[in-house]
N, C-alpha and C positions, 0 to 999 in steps of 0.2 A: 602541505606545510606542517602537519602534525600527525602523530600516530593517532589512529581511531581510539576513541574513549573506550569502547568495548574491548579492543585488543589489549589496552593498558590495564583494564580491570582483571582481564584474564591472566595477564603476566603477573599482576599483583597477587592473585589467588594462588597461582603456581609458586610464586616466591613464598608465600606463607606456608604452603604445603611442604616446601623443601626446607623451611627453617624450623618446622615443628615435626611432631611424629606423624605417622599415617593418619588418613581420615578415620574418625573415631568408630565408624561402623566396621572398619577392618581391624580394629586394634582390640577387639573384645576377646577374652580368653575362651578357648574351647572347653565348655563345661558340660556336665550331664544335667538333663532336666529332671522333672518329678517334683511333686509336692512334698512338703515336710509336715509332719503331724503337729497338732497343737502341743505347745510346750517346748517349742524349738529354742535352742540357744541362738544368741546373736550370730554366731558363725554359720549356723545352719540356715538362718534367715538370709544372711548375705549370700550364701551358696545358692539359695532359691532365686534371689533377686538377679544373680548373675546368670543363672540358667534361663530366666525369663528374657534377659538382655540377649543371649545367644539365640533364643527362639525368635525374638524380634528381628535379629540380623537376618535369619533365614527367610522370615516372612518379608522383610524389606527387599531382599534380593529376588524373591519371587513376585515382586510388585504387589504383594498383598498389604497395602499400606494401612488400611483399616484395621486388620488383624494386628499388625505391628504396634499401632497405637495402643490397642487393648493390653497387649503384652507389656509395653513400656509403662503404661499407668499402674499396672499391678506391681512392677518392679519399683516404681517411684514410691508407692505407698509403703513398701517394705523398707526401702532406704530411709524414708522420713521417719518411720517408726523406730528404726535402730540408730537414727541420728548419724548416718554415714554420709558425710558431705561429699566425698570423692564419687560415690555411687550416684548421688542425686545429680551432680554435674553432668556425668555420662548420660544419665536417663533424660534429663532436661534438654541436653544438646541434641540427642537423637530424636526426641519428640519433635524438636524443631525441624530436623531433617525429614522425618516422615510427614509432617504438615506441609513442608515445602514441596515434597514430591506430589502431594495431592492438590497443589496449587493454593492452599490456604495460607497465604503469605503473612497476613497479620498475625495468625496463631503461630506460625513459625517464628516470627520475630519475638513474640511474646515468650516462647520457650527458650530462644537463644539468649534473650536478655536475662531471663531467670538463671540460666547456666552462667552467663557473664557475671552476675552479681555474686553468685556463690564462688566462682573462680577467683574473683578479686579478693573475697574474704579469706579464702584458703591459699592465696598467693600462688594459684596454678596458672602460670603464664601460658602453658600450652593450650589449655581449653579457652583461655581468655582470648588468645589470638584467633583460634578456630571460630569461636562465636562472633567476634568482630568481623572476620572475613565474611561469614555468611550473611550477617546483618547488612553489610556494605553491598554485597552482591544483589540481595533481594531489593534494597531501596533503589539502587541504580537500575537493574535490568527489569525487574518485575513491577515494582510500584512507581518507578520514575519520580521518586521524591528525593531530588537531588540535594536539597538542603539537609534532609536527614542523613543521607549518605555522607555528606561533608562532616557533619556532626560526629559520626562514628569514625571517619577517617582521621579526624583530630584525635580521638581517643586512641586509635591505633598508633598514631604518631607518638602519643605520650607513653604508651606501653613499650614500643620499640626502643624509645630513649631510656626508659627504665631498666630494660633487660639488656641494653647495650648491643641491639641487633641492627647493625648498620644497613643491612640489605632491606629490611622491612621499613626502616626509617626513611631510606631514600625513596622506595616505591610509594610510600604514603605521601611524601612531599611531592613526588612527581605527579601522582594522580590527583592530588589536591590542586596542583597547578593546572592540570588539564580540565578538572571539574570547574574551576572558576572561569577558565576560558570558555567552556561549554555554556556557562551562564552569562558570559559576556562581562564579567567583572575583571577588567584588565589590570586595574591597580593591584588586586589580589594576585593575579597571575604573575606580575612582576615581583611581588613580595615572596611568593612560594617558589618561583623560578630561580630567584637569587639564592634562597636557602638551599634549593635542590643543588644548584651549581656548586655552592660552597661545600656541601656534604660530599658530592660526587668527586671533587678534587682532592678531598682529604682521604677517601677510601680508595686504595690502589687496586683492590680486588674486584671492584664493580665493573660491569659491562662498559667497555670504552666508548661505545656510541651514545651512551646516555648524555655525555657532555655536549657533543655538537647537537643532539636532539633537543636538549634543554635550551640551548642558545637559539635554535630555530624558533621554539615557542616564545622566548623573550623577544626575538626579533618581530614576530607577528603582534605580540602585545604592544610593543613600542609603536608599531604602525597604527594600531587602533587609538593609541593615546597621542598620535600625531608628533611623536618624538623621533623623527626621521634619522637624525645623526646617530642616536643610540641604536636604532634599528639596523642601520648600515654597519655599525661596529659589531653588533651581535652576529649578523649574517656572515661578515667577513671573517670573524673569529671561528664561527661554525664551519666555514669552508675550509680554512687552514687546517683545523683539527680533523675534519672528515677526510681530507686528502692525505694527511699524516697516517691515518689508521686505514686507508685504502677502502673507505666507505663511499662508493661513487653515488649511491642513491641520495645520501644526505648532502653530498657536495653539490649534486645537481640542483637540489631544492634551494640550498643556501646561495647558489649562484643566480638563481632565477631573476632577481631584481638588481644585482650588483653590476657596477660598471666592468667593462672587460679588463683583463689584466695586462700589464702590471698595475696593481691597485696602488693608488697614491692618495694621501690624505688631503684632498682638495674638496672640502665639504659642499661648497656651493655647486660645483660641477657634478659631484657624486650624487648629491641630493636630487639634482635635476634628472640625471640618468635613472636614478632609483625610482623616483615618482613617475617618470615616462613609462618605464617597464611595468611598474605596479598598475598604471592605468590601463596598459594593454592587457595585462592579466585579468584585471576586473572586467574589461570589455569581452574577453573570450569566455569568461565565466557567466556572462549574462547580468553582471552587476552594474547596470548602465548608469544609475544615479551615482554610485561610488566613483565609477570611472570618470564621469563628468566632473565631479568635485576634485579628483585627483589631477586631471589635465588642466583645470583652472589654476591649481597651485603651480603646476609646471609653467604655465603661461606667465605667472607673476615672476618667477625666477628667470625665465628667458628674457623677459623685458628688462629686469634689473641688470642682467649680465650682457644685454645687447646681443644675445645669441639669436640672430634673425632667422637663420636657417632652421634652427630647432623650434623657433616660434611657429614658423610655417608648418613644419611637420606636426607640431602639436595641434594647431588649428585644423589640419586635415584629419587627425585622429578624433577630434571632437565631432567633426562632421560625420565620420564613420559611425559614431556612437548614435547620433540622431538618425542616420540612414537605416541602420539595422532594426530600428524600432518601428518602421513602417511608413507608408506613404504620407500619413498626416504630419510626419516629422521631416519630410523632404525639404520644405522651405528653410528650415532651420539649418539642415545639412548643407544646402546650397550656399547659405549666407556665410558659413564657416569656410567651405571650399573656396568661395570667391576671395575671402580675406587672404587665405593661404596663397592662392594664385597671384594675387597682387604683390605679395612679398616675394614670391619665386621670381617674378618678372622684374621686380625692383632691384634685387641683390645683385646680379641675377643668379639663380640656381636651376639649371635645366633639368636635373634629376628630380627635384622637388616639383618643377612645373609639370613634368610628364606624370609624376604620381598623382598630383591633384587633378589633372585632366582625366586620368583613368577613373578617379573617384567620381567626377562629374558624369562621365559616361555611364557608370553603373546607376546613377540617378536616372538617367535617360531611359535605361533599360526598364526600370520600375515604372516609369511614366508611359511606357510603350511608344517612345520616340526612337524607333530602331535606327532610322537614318541618322539622326543626330548622335546617337550613341556610336554607330559605326565610324562616323566621322571623327568623333572624339578619340576613340581607340587608335585609329590610324594616325592622327595627329601626334598622339603621345609616342607611338612607335617611331615616327620620323624624328622627333626630338631626341629620343633615347639613342637612336643609331648615329646621331651626330656627335655624340660624346666619345672622347678618347680616354679610356681608363684602363687600369690594369689591377691585378690582384683581387682584394676583397671588394673593391668598388665595382670591378667588372662582374664579379659574382652577384652583387646586389642588383646590378643593371640587368643581368640575365634573368634573375628572379622576377623582376618587374616585367620583362619581356614575355616571360611564360604566362604571367597574370593577364597581360594584354591579349596574348593568342587564345588564351582560355575564354576571356570575355568575348572575343570575336566568334569563337566557336558557339558561345551561347546565343549571340545575336542571330547567326545563320540557322541555328537549330530552332529558335523561336519562330523563324520565318519559313520553316520546313525546307530549308536549303541544306539537306542532310550531308551531301557530298562535301560542300565547302566547310561545313561545321566539323566534320571529321578530320578534314585536312588541317584546320587550325588547332583542334584538340591534340592531334598527334605531334604538331610542332611543339605545342607546350609541353607534351609528355617527353619529347626528345631532349629538351632543355633540362627537364627535371633529372633525366637519366644522366646527362653530362655533369649535372651539379650534385650527383650522388643521391638521387631520390629524396631531396629534402622536402620542405613543407608543402602541402596541398597536392602532392602526387595522387593521393587516394581520391581526392575530389575529381581530379581530371579523369581518372579511370572510371569513376561512376558516370561522368558525363559522356564518355565514350560508350559505356554500356548502355546508357539511355538512348543514344542515337541508334545503335543496333536494335534496341528494342522497338523503336518507332518504325524501323523498316522491316521488323519481324524476323530478323536474323537472330534467332534465340540461342544457337550454339555460341556465336560470337559474343552475344549479350552475356551469357553465363560466364564465358572465359574473362571478360573485362571485369565483371563484378567480383569474380573469384580472386583475380589480381588485386582488385581494390581491397578486398577483405584481408589478403595476405599482408598488404602494405600497412593497413590500419593496426592489425595485430602485432606486427613487428615493431610499429612505432607507439604501441600502447595507447592508441587513440580509441577510447571506448565509444564515444558517440559516432565517430566514423565507422567503427566496426559494426555498430548497430545498423547504420544506413546501408552498408554493403551487404550485411546478412539479410536485411529486408529486401533488398533488390534481388538477391539470390532466390529468396523464397518465392517472390513474385515471378521470376523468370522460370523456375521450375514449374510453377503452376501453369504458366502459359504453354510450356512444353507438353505438360500433361494434357492440356486442353486441345492442343493441336492434334496430338495423337489419338485423343478420344474422338474428335471429329472424323479422323481417318480410320476409325475402328481398329487402331493398333493398341488393343486394350492392354496387352502385357507391358508395352512401353509406357503407356499413360499411367498405369499403376505404379511402375517403378519410379517415374518422375514425381508423382503426387506423394508417394510415401517419403521420398527424398525431401520433398517441400515441407511436409508437416514435421519431419525430423529436424529440419533447419528452423522451422517456427519454434519447436520446442527448445532447441539449443539457444535460440535467441531469448526466449523467456528465461531459462534457467541460468545461463551463463552470462550473456552480454547485458541483461537488464537487472542483474543482482544488485548493482550499485546505483540504479536509476530509480526514479520514483514510481509509486504504485500506479499513478494515472497513466504514465507512459506504458507500463506493462499491460494494463488494460487495453490501451490503444493498439498495441501490437496483437493481442488476442482477437480484438475486433477485425484487424486487417486480415487475420488468418482465417476468418469464418468461411470465405469463398473456397479455399483450398479444401477444407474439411467437407464442405457441401459437395463439391465436385467429385471428391474421392468416394463419398458415399453413393453418389449417383452412378459413378463408374462401376462400383462393386454390386449394386442392385441390378445394373444391366446384365452383369454376369451371374446374377442370382446368388451372390455371396452375402446373404442378408445378415448372418451372424458376424462376419468380419466387418460389415458396414455399421453395425451396433457398436462394436469395439471402437471404431473410428469416431462415431458420433460421441461416445462417452470420453474419448481420449481428448476431444477438443472442448469438453463442457466444464465450465466453473473452475478452470484451471488456476487462476489467481486466487480464488477462495481456498482451494485444496492446498495450495502452496502456503498460504498464510497460516492455515490450520496446522499443517505439518511443521512449519518453522516454529510455531508457538509451542508445539509439543516436544520439539527436539532442539538441542543446541548444535546439531550437525548441520553444516552448510548444505543447502539444497543445490544439487546439480543434476545433470542429465543422466549421470550413472545411478544415483540413489533415489530418483523419483520413479515410483512404481507405476507403469502404465497399465491401464485396465485390460484384463483378458476376459473372454466369455466365461470362463470358469469362475473368476472372481466376481463378475457381475451377477451370475446365478447364486453364488454362495451369500453375497450381500443381500440379495433379494430374499432368499430363504430366511436369513437371520431376522428380517423384518416381519415375516409371516403376514405378508400383505402382497396385494397385486399391484405391480408397478406399470404405469402407462408412460411410455417414453416417446416424446414428440421431437422431431427433427424437421426444421424447415430447410428447403432445398431451393437454392437460387437458380435462376436461369443462366445459361452459359454465354458469357461475354468474354472478351479479351480483358485481361486485368492490367491496368496501367498504373505506374507509380504515381502517387498523389493526384490522381485524376478526379477523385471525389465521386466516382461513378456509383449510381444507386442500382442495385440489383433487385429484380422482382422475384419474390418467392412464388414459384409456380407449382411446387409439389410439397406434400406433407407426408413425412414417413412416421409411422407409428409401430412401436414394438410393445407388445403386452407380455409381461413376465409374470407368471403365476407363482404363488408361494412354493410350488413344487420345483421350480427352476425351468418349467416349460416355457419356451419363448415362441410367439407367433408375430409375424410381420404382416402389416397391412399398409399399403400406399394409398394416397388420396391425391388425385389430380385437381389441383385448386383452379386451374384456368377456366374450365366451363362454369364452375360455381361463381367465381368472382366476376367473370365477364358478363354473366347473366344479371349480376346485381350492380355491374359497372362500378366496381370498388376494388380495394386491395384488402388483405386480411387485417392489416394494421388499421385501416379506416373502419372496418367492420367492428373491431374491438373498441375503437374510440367512440364509434356511433352508438354501440351498445351501452357504454358508460354514459354517453350523452342522454340516451333515452331513459335510463334509469334515474337520471337527474343528479349525477355526481361529478361530472367533468368540471374542472376548475378553469373556467375561461378567463377569468380576471383575477387579479389579486387585490381588488378593491371591493368593498361591500356594496351589494346592489340587489335589487329585486326586479321582477319583470312588472309590466304594466297592469297585470290582472290580479296581483296579490301583494300583500305587505306582510307576509309570513316573516317572523323574526326569530325562528328557531335557531338557537345557537349551534354552530357546527364547529368541529375541532379542526379548523383550517386556518391558514394564514389570513390575518386581517378580517376575520369573521366573514369569509366569502359566503354568499348566498346564491345559489343557482337553482332555478326551478324549471322543469320542463313545462311545455304548454299542456293544456288539458287534453289535446288531441294525440300527444305522443304516447305510444304503446311500446314498452320495452320487449314485450313478448316475442315479437317477430324476429328481432336480432338475437335474443337469447336462444330461440329455437334454431335460428340459422347457425349459430356457433355449436349448438348441440349436434346438429346435422353434420357439421364438418369434423368436430373433435370427438364425439361420443358415438354417434350412430354406427360408424364403420367398425367399431370394436365392441359394441354393446353386448354381443353375445359371448364375449370373453370375460366380462366383468362378473364379480361374485353376485349371487342372488341374495345372499344374507346381507342386509343393510348394516349389520354391526361389523362386518369384515372391512378392513381398511383398504382403500385405494389411494396409492401415492402418485400423483402427477408430477412428471419432470417436463416443465414447459421450456420453451426457448423464445428468446426475443420478446415480441409483442404478447406472446401467450402468457407471460408472467402476470399481465394485467387482466386476464380473463377471470371473472367472478364464477369460478367452477360451481360453487354451491347453488347459484341461481340459474344455471342453464336449464332450459326446459325442454322435455321431449315432446313428441307430437300430441300427446294426450294432455299436455299442460302440466306435467308433474315436474317438480324441481329435482335436480340431480342429488341434492342433499337428502331427499326423502328415500332415496334408493341406496345411497352409499355414505360410508364414513370417509371423509376427504382430507388428504393432507397434500402438501407440495414440498418439493426439494429442488435445489439447483442441479444436482447430478446424483447418480448412484453412488459414486465414491464418497460424495459428501455425507450421504445417508450412512454409509459404513463408519465414517469418522465421528458423526454425531451419535451413533449407536455406541461406539466405544467410549466417547466422552460421557454419555449418560451413565455408564457403569462406574466411571472414575468419580463423578459428581456425587453418586450414592454413597461413596466411601468417605467423602469429605465430612468433617465435623460440623460444618455450619449448619445452624438450626434457626436462622434469622430470616425475616422477610422484610422487604422495603416496599412501601406503597406511597406513591406521590400523587396528589390530586389538586388540580387547579392552582398551580403556583402563582405567586405575584408575577404577572406576565411582563416579559422584556419588551422593548421597542425594537422594531426591525424595519429597515428600509425596503419598500416594495421592489425597488430596483436601484441599481447603482446610481448615485446622484440624487436620489430622492430623500425627502426628510423622513426620519425613522417615525414609525407609528406603533403605538402599543397594540399587542395582540389582545383579542377579546377575552373576557373572563369566561370560565366554564363552570357554572354552578353545579351542573349535573355530574361533572367529573369529581367535584368535591364530595358529593353525596355518594357516588360510586366508591371513592376510596374509603369513606367512612363505613360503608356497608360491607366491604371486602375485609377490612382489618379484623373484625371479631371472628370471621369465618376461618382466617388463618391462624389466629390465636387458639381457636378451639382445637386445632390440629398441632398443638404444641410448637408453633413457630413463634419466636419472639419477634413481634412486628413493630417496625418503626413507621409511623404515619407522619408525612411531611405535607403540609398544605400552606398556601398563601406564602408569606415572607420566610417561613422556615425552609421551603423547598429550594434552596440555593444550589447552584451547580456544585460548589465546593462541599456542601453537606452530602449531596447525592453521590458525588465521586468517592467520598470517604467510606460510605456505607455499601456501595455496589459490590466490592469483592467479598464482603461478609455475608451476602444475602443468598439464600437457596431459591427463593421466589421473589421476582422483581415486577412490580406493576406500576407503570408510569401512565397516568390519566391526564394528558395535556396536549398541547399543540404539537404537531409535527410539522417541520419545514422541509419541503421536498425540492431537491436540487437536481434538475435533469441535464445539467451541464457537466458537472464533475461527479455527482453522486456522493463523493466523500464529504461534501459540505452540507448534505442533508443534516438536519438537526432536530433535537428534542428541546422544547422551550422550558426553561426553569427560571427560577427567580434570579434576577441579577443581584450582585453584591459587590461593592467597591468598584474596581476597574473591570470586573468580570461581566460580560454582556448577558450571561445566563443561558447561552446556547451551547448544548452539548452536542458536538458534531460526530458524524459517523467516523471521521478520521481520528478524533480523540478516543472513541470507544475502541477502535482497532487496536490501540496501544494498552488497553486494560487486560487484566487477567481475571476473569470472572469464574465464580464457583456455583453459579445459579443453575438450577435444574430447569427452570422456565422463566422467560422474560416476556411480559405482555406489554406491548406498546399500544395502549388504548388511546390513539391519537390518529389524526388524519394522515394519509399518504405514507405511513411508516413502512409500508411494504414496497414503496415506489422508490426510484432513484434513477440514476442514468442507466438505461437499458442497452447493453452491449451483446455481442456474440458470446461473452463470458458470463451473462446473467445480469441480475439487477445489482448495481453498485450503490449501496445505500446502508441504512441502518440495520436491516436484517443481516446483511453479509457481515458487517462489522461485529454484530453480537455473536454470531456463530463463530467468527474467527477468534473472538476473545474468549471462547470456551463454553458457550451456552449451547446445549444440545437441542433445545426446543424453544422457538420464538413464535409468538402470535403477533401478527402486524395487520394493518389495514390497507386496503387498496385505494381508498378514496376518503374524502372529508366526511366523516361519519357524524350524523346528528347527535347532539349532546345527551339528551334524555334517553332515547332508545338504546344508546351505547351503554349507559349506566345500568339499564335493565338487563341487557344481554350479558354484560360482563359479570354482574352479580350472579345470574343464573348459572353462568359457566363454572364459577367457583363453588356454587352449591353442588353441582354435579361432580366436580373434581374432588372435592373434600368431603363428600358424603360418607359418613363413618360406616353406615349399614351397607351401602352399595356404591362404593367409589368407582368412578369411570375413569379410563385413561384420557389423556388430553384431547385427542381427536373426537372420541365419542362424547366427551363432556361438551365440547364446542358444537358438535352436531345436535345434541339434544337441546342445547340453548337456542340454536338456530330454528329448530323444529317448532319450539314453543312460540316463536314470533314470525313464522313463515306466511301467515296471512296478512301481515303488514307489507308495505312496499319493500322490494329487495334492498333499496338504499339504506333501510334501517338495520339490515341484519346480515346481509351477504358479503360485506366488505372484508370480514376477518378471515385470515388464512393461517393455519398452523404450518410452520416450516421446520422440518427436521424430525425429531424423535417423538413418538406418541406415548409409549409406555413409561 
């Protein structure tokens, strides 16, 4: 319905660039450098300042932003001394640009604003417009402070009117219109939309499509304001103009809800048609509540106009809205279908009757009443074939006939009558062909492919899915395209598996590489407009393909290629998020760099550490679409990559180990956590019968879980050491100060590596300095980010401890309960603050009511070190709803979610989440989806998180010791070594008190 806001802002920026001179970094004169002796004239000082500007330009172009800042500050001091206003404007503007390049957005806005003030005093409209443009871009894209962006858009509007620049004025009005639409303020949308329209019609040189685009926006605003007559007028006017200027895209959008032409001014009928189409659109978009509200309005009009047939069709549509929401809504759906059927028989309207009977048949399928469903579909077919119609009515009847054939195909397929099922699907497809491949053709092709898959005719399966993909692409059906591509991926995997069984390794390798290429295409191309959670789901589905290809390559002794494949499938969503945050370039299959052995070795060498890479391999089973099949991990592949780049491969057969213990690897990890005494069995506070220990834990609702006195975690800690460490122990460094970076997968992300015990009872942390990372490529990106963060000018720290706790419902439908207070966290925060200040970090301490979500969000981008000592809420369903508990304020519930963090731009060198379960989240084949991933994506190279609900007092001791080690002026340690030494100090205590914390990412 509208142009994307980001696209409009980009157009706005381009318009400003076209309306003023070149970007200011490119407009500096070429001057000679060199210092001028004391006693310089003002002209000589000006020449020195301009030379420094030129030097800053070169440093900026070489991405030496820190050096550029130094050169610019020197130039600014000279310009201020000689009172050269124009020079100050240039330097201040470019200081903004350099800080923006470093990601220090608040500092960038500060300098752009100073440039703006002096520009206004000097009546320099060129710099004024440039500064406004960049402030608007930062507030929109980077800080997402839309109210602030609107404030500066208003200023831009005033400037454009003052300098009589119609293009900038129109774009400012247009973006203000879209901005208010984004914020849901539709009264303002109408106000600025009307102003835009008026100005567009006055200026003949403006892009002609702006007029129908603005009318589209107005039409949508009127819909939200329930002024449907004005909405119809706006859409109709947009359609007429779009047709006149030959813009078919806008014409199609404008026609979406309009009655068929010739268009007549009959508002009751037009409004009925408009609302009916609007309801159908909302239904297709999954906006079920809105669709129901819209169809209820249609019912009112049909009854007022005594449009009985339309009333019946509307009742059928309401039934469909309930039906699509699941079995619990079937009774409501049937109720509306029965009302529609009664009208159809009373009028009578045989086409409506057949339509409703088909809908009832679909309910029967959901209820697994296949006999009733088959009877209903055949009854509808019989009614339909009795009708004598021509033209468009015949076409509509044929469309319904195709739907009935398709449903009969579904019925027989569900009963494993595959021959009959294929016959009906093909009849439905033939009707589609005769109708010119109109709606739902792709779905039928997917169904045909599904039947071929069930009978394991994979070549025909692949052919049908490819035809479906082609159809969806041709019809710009993104969701259908995803379904088809997904089916192709699974079919190629099955072909690879069949050839693997037959020992046709060359063919198997070809199919499996084709499969992962399609998985990657699916991620980068088809899912670019879909949500992050769906992208994660696709990565999870692809896990078996990557696993099988690794197994095939290892069978052929291609261990290095298998490592490339393992890394190729690891933490892809996180890598894409980091790359997209670092670049404005759209990610696609061409510009995503896939890992090579050479790159893996170089990235490891840059870390100067030993990398231990784990890959869990599933057993071989046929892969079915939407089967929900659980695969057993029967092998563990390990690669050890030394700082020299030398790679050693070691496989472990898990079957005999796990069969002996009668468990799975996942259960072994969970049992280990159980015995340590950390697993969160319940969300309610409780104690066992033998103790009334009330030690506060940083967990939801003050969870207290204590092992029995007979439980000994050593056995399982040693078993995990036997599986994960013993096979490679001879390859690990003997110097305990040398770093070992573990790259886990799936359940291995929850392993407390520091607490693993060897046969002699020695903890792993005693022998090695330990880090973890989601993938080797992520290590490379955090290493690069760490260098950039060091150049940033931020020298602040943020410490939060024991906020005024929010209330949270233990589960949906329950009453909200307040989270428990953490007095130890408050003491921890108060102890850490002076340690940071001693290292010249301006530290803001927020405790109790001060630690609101709003206050923390404002300070996060300006902090170099961030320490949050509070509760963490763990979401194992989506992961993105994992949250940090902060003080509520106003309507804000105080929960800072992983999804919200994902949208921040941080400049922190280190974030410590001294809270429970902050290292946990939804675990997928792509890694842990939660707080740690969001922080890394937001620009933090080093994150310390916990794997379980840590006791309050021991955590305070451990964290204080960590900062003492890290910030020691005489002998400062890197982050990993500082954490190790803190753990060693408390290793004689139970592991639950000290082994929860893990450093993810960069150590130095």
